[in-house]
C-alpha positions in Angstrom: 5.0 -6.4 31.0 3.3 -4.2 28.4 3.8 -4.7 24.6 4.6 -1.9 22.4 3.3 -1.5 18.9 5.0 0.6 16.4 4.1 1.6 12.7 6.2 -0.3 10.2 6.9 0.8 6.8 6.0 -1.8 4.0 6.3 -0.2 0.7 7.3 3.2 -0.8 6.8 2.9 -4.6 7.6 5.8 -6.7 6.5 6.5 -10.2 4.9 3.0 -10.8 7.6 1.0 -9.5 6.5 -2.4 -8.7 7.6 -3.6 -5.2 6.9 -6.4 -3.0 7.0 -6.8 0.9 7.4 -10.2 2.5 6.2 -10.9 6.1 9.3 -12.3 7.8 9.2 -15.7 9.6 8.0 -15.4 13.3 5.7 -12.4 12.4 2.1 -11.6 11.4 1.8 -8.2 9.5 -1.3 -5.9 9.4 -1.7 -3.4 6.5 -3.2 -0.1 8.2 -2.7 2.8 5.9 -2.3 3.1 2.1 -1.6 6.4 0.5 -1.9 6.8 -3.3 -0.8 9.9 -5.2 -1.6 10.6 -8.9 1.3 12.8 -10.3 -0.1 13.1 -13.8 -1.2 16.3 -15.1 -3.4 15.0 -17.7 -4.5 11.4 -17.1 -6.2 9.4 -14.4 -4.1 6.8 -12.5 -4.7 3.8 -10.8 -2.9 2.0 -8.0 -3.4 -1.6 -7.1 -2.4 -3.2 -3.6 -2.3 -7.3 -4.1 -1.8 -10.0 -1.6 0.1 -13.2 -2.7 -0.2 -16.1 -2.8 -4.2 -15.6 -3.0 -3.7 -13.2 -5.9 -6.6 -11.1 -3.9 -6.7 -7.3 -4.6 -6.6 -5.7 -1.1 -7.2 -2.1 -2.7 -7.7 -0.6 -6.0 -8.2 2.9 -6.3 -8.4 5.3 -9.4 -7.7 8.9 -9.2 -8.5 11.5 -11.7 -6.0 14.2 -13.2 -5.9 17.6 -11.3 -9.1 19.4 -10.6 -9.5 22.8 -12.6 -8.1 24.5 -9.8 -4.8 22.5 -9.9 -5.4 20.4 -6.8 -3.6 17.2 -7.2 -5.4 13.9 -6.4 -4.4 11.5 -3.8 -6.3 9.1 -1.3 -5.4 7.8 2.2 -7.1 4.6 3.1 -7.2 3.0 6.4 -7.4 -0.8 6.3 -7.0 -3.8 8.4 -5.6 -6.4 6.2 -3.6 -9.4 8.0 -1.1 -11.4 6.3 1.1 -14.1 7.6 4.8 -15.1 7.6 6.0 -16.2 4.0 3.1 -14.3 2.4 3.6 -11.0 0.6 1.9 -7.7 -0.7 2.8 -6.1 -3.9 1.8 -2.8 -5.7 0.9 -2.8 -9.3 0.5 0.9 -10.3 0.2 3.1 -13.5 3.7 4.7 -14.3 2.8 8.1 -12.7 1.3 6.9 -9.4 3.1 6.8 -6.1 1.9 4.5 -3.2 3.1 4.1 0.3 1.9 1.2 2.6 2.3 1.0 6.2 1.0 -0.9 9.3 2.1 -3.1 12.2 4.6 -6.0 12.2 3.6 -8.1 15.2 5.3 -11.1 16.9 3.4 -14.2 17.3 2.5 -15.6 20.6 
């Protein structure tokens, strides 16, 4: 019987809101995609994705304010970060930075 894998949304942080996602019991999580958006018209903005309990920074991205032509700054990073049941990820962003984190929630064998 085939196993199906679907994307799972872990975090959606707006305006620098600090959130955390804990991998549930019986699962292993894989962070696959992180999108960071700087909504400030005047300042650079930094987004951080951190794993706990290791306190390891998974991703840190600094984005400039809009370009001269008004183009807003964002990044879209593909990752393969694995964390286990009971561990969690959190975002710590500047107040004008949005972040979304998605990936896979896999059942253990």
